C-alpha positions, 0 to 999 in steps of 0.5 A: 715229394722227396726231391730235397734229398736228391737235390742235395746229392747233386755234385758240380765240377768245373774243369780247367777248360771251363766245362761244367760237369753236373752229376746226380743219382739215378732213381732206378735202373743200372743206366747212365744218362749223358746230356751235353748242353751247348749254349748255342741256339737259333738266337745266335744266328744273324739275318741271312745265316739262319738255320745253322744251329740246327744244321749243326745238330745234324753235322755232329753225327756225320763223323769226326776224327775218331768216328766215321759217319753214322757210327755214333748211332751204331755204337750206342744202339749196339749197347741197347742205348738211345742217342739223339739231339735237339736244337732250340732258340737258346741251346743245342743238346746231345744225349745218350742213355746207355747201360752204366758200363757204356758210360766211357763210350758215350763220353768218348764219343761226345769228347771226340766230336767236340774236339775233332769234328772240323777234321771230318767236315767236307763240302760233300758232308755239308751238301748232304746234311743241308739237303736233309735239313731242307727235306725236314723243313718240307716235311715238318713245316711247308707240306703239312697242315698248319705247319708254318703257324709258329714261323708266322707267329714269330714274324708277328711277335718279334720284329725283323732282325730280332734273334727270335724273329725266325724259327730254328729250322731256318729258311731254304734260302739261307740253307742254300747259301751255307758255305763250308768256311762259315760252317767251320767258323760257326763250330769254332766260335760256339762249340767249346768246353767253356760253352757246355754243361755236361750232365751225367745221371747214374748210380756211380760215385760223382768223383768216379764220373769226374775222373772219367770226364777229366780223362776224356774232356780235360785236354780239349782247349777252350775256345779262342774265338767267342761269338756274342749273341745278337741283342734280344732286348725287347720292351712293351707289347706287340703293338697289336692286334696284328694278324696273318690270314692264310687260305690253304689246303687244310682240313678245317680252320685253325686259329693260333693266338699269341701273347708276349709274356715275360722271359723264362725264369721270371716270376711273371712267367710262372704266373702266365704259365699257370694262366695258360694251364687254367685256360687250355691244358687238359680236359678241365681247362676253360677252352676245352669245357666251353669251346669243345664241350659246351659250344661245340666250336672246336675239335677235340684235341685232347685238351691241350690248347694253351702253353708258353714257349719259354725264351730265356733271353727275351719275352716268351710267347704264350700260344693259344691254338684250336682247330674248328669243328666241321661247319664252324668258321675260323672267324667264329672260333677266333672270336670265341677264343679271344673272348675266353682268353680275355675272361681270365682278367675277370677272375679265376677260382681257387679250384682252377688255380689248384688244378693248374698247379697240379697239371704243371707239377705232374708234367714236371715230375714226369719229365724228370722221372727217367734218368734221361729226362732228369739229365736234360732238365738239370742241364737246362737249369745249369746252362740257363740259370746256373743252378742244377737243383732247380730241376728238383725244386721248380714246382715250388715256384708256383706255390705262392702264386695267387688268383689275384696274381693271375688276374693282374697278369691277364689284365696286363698282358692278355690284351688286344695291344699284346695279341697276334693271330694267325688263322688258316682257312680252308680253300673253298672248292671251285663250283663245277661249271654248269653244262651248256643248255642243249636241245636234249640230254647227252648220249646215254642219259635220259632227259629229266624233262621234255625238250622245249618246242621249236 
């Protein structure tokens, strides 16, 4: 790995209004990747007001003071660039990848909607995008097999009222209740330069990028009203085992297990991340070898059946999920998955640990290989940990973790007391009604046996 040199060329600046700028060199191509991380996600929502962070991901493309509806996409795509956004529990980010000569355009677009979005916000725009988000919920959650699995797991894993109890998409009821005044106040409280990290990955000189960013963003004032995130403190295990059983229109039984593990960034998170790779990442993992190949209980999904949803400000959630093979019941598959997960506490081999390190390091290096992925990772490390160079050095966190660490973590956290399960069982088709007995066969059919004598 040659990341130390690249990490040393990361430059950081802070504008007077609080905007943090990070620049880093692009490894290939005459492109500029722009990534703007705002420190607002679904954890900042309160009961009855869920889905607003994600709603804003849509609203930010509906026009602003200097840009008409839809023109953010048009302007970038005319350059041959890419543009999009995403929302999670801990952040919302907006990003563009453009030819270097298009950097000024990308910066102006982001600065304009940060400074003037509320000028273009109307009830019509809100109603339209609320309907878009509601339709997205139907397509991704409500009307697809197993689509509500994560939502159900969050409900079991985090108590009612906790900021991680609900999914980012929010609820239909809360989206219906959204009003324009609250939407405007949400933007005012969360969208300010003092709550953002702007990352630019390019071959341009850092001071040159700094001057451009100062030009476009420097006059935008910091927030006057700063919203605080609800308390996310959570101690102890889940209090399980707890479970949710769903009979639904699914093609086969699906089993989803969850375990609360340490927050993203803690060393024990890294321990359990390696444990998840040993258990269920890739075709060399235990779950794939034992439940797909050897026992034939689970469908072949390519070997990805365990991972962690990393939460920075509360315990994270380790997920273990598999779909049953035809003829296998959900109960049988669930019992086997629990058995294999618990077996990590009995020991892991050095070979398994080395393979897990290789899997995670490969995934990390792939994520930062392209300028857009590098910009996103740098934004994450800066926003969540205050250190952009972690984007290059993160694999070093796994280097000194031992098999004993994995076993100890499994014994402490992969237990029934810390387990939740959500199982989807297929609907059982109703048996056809038996035809009433008659003296003979129906018209047009031959009787299989002679009619009984009178």
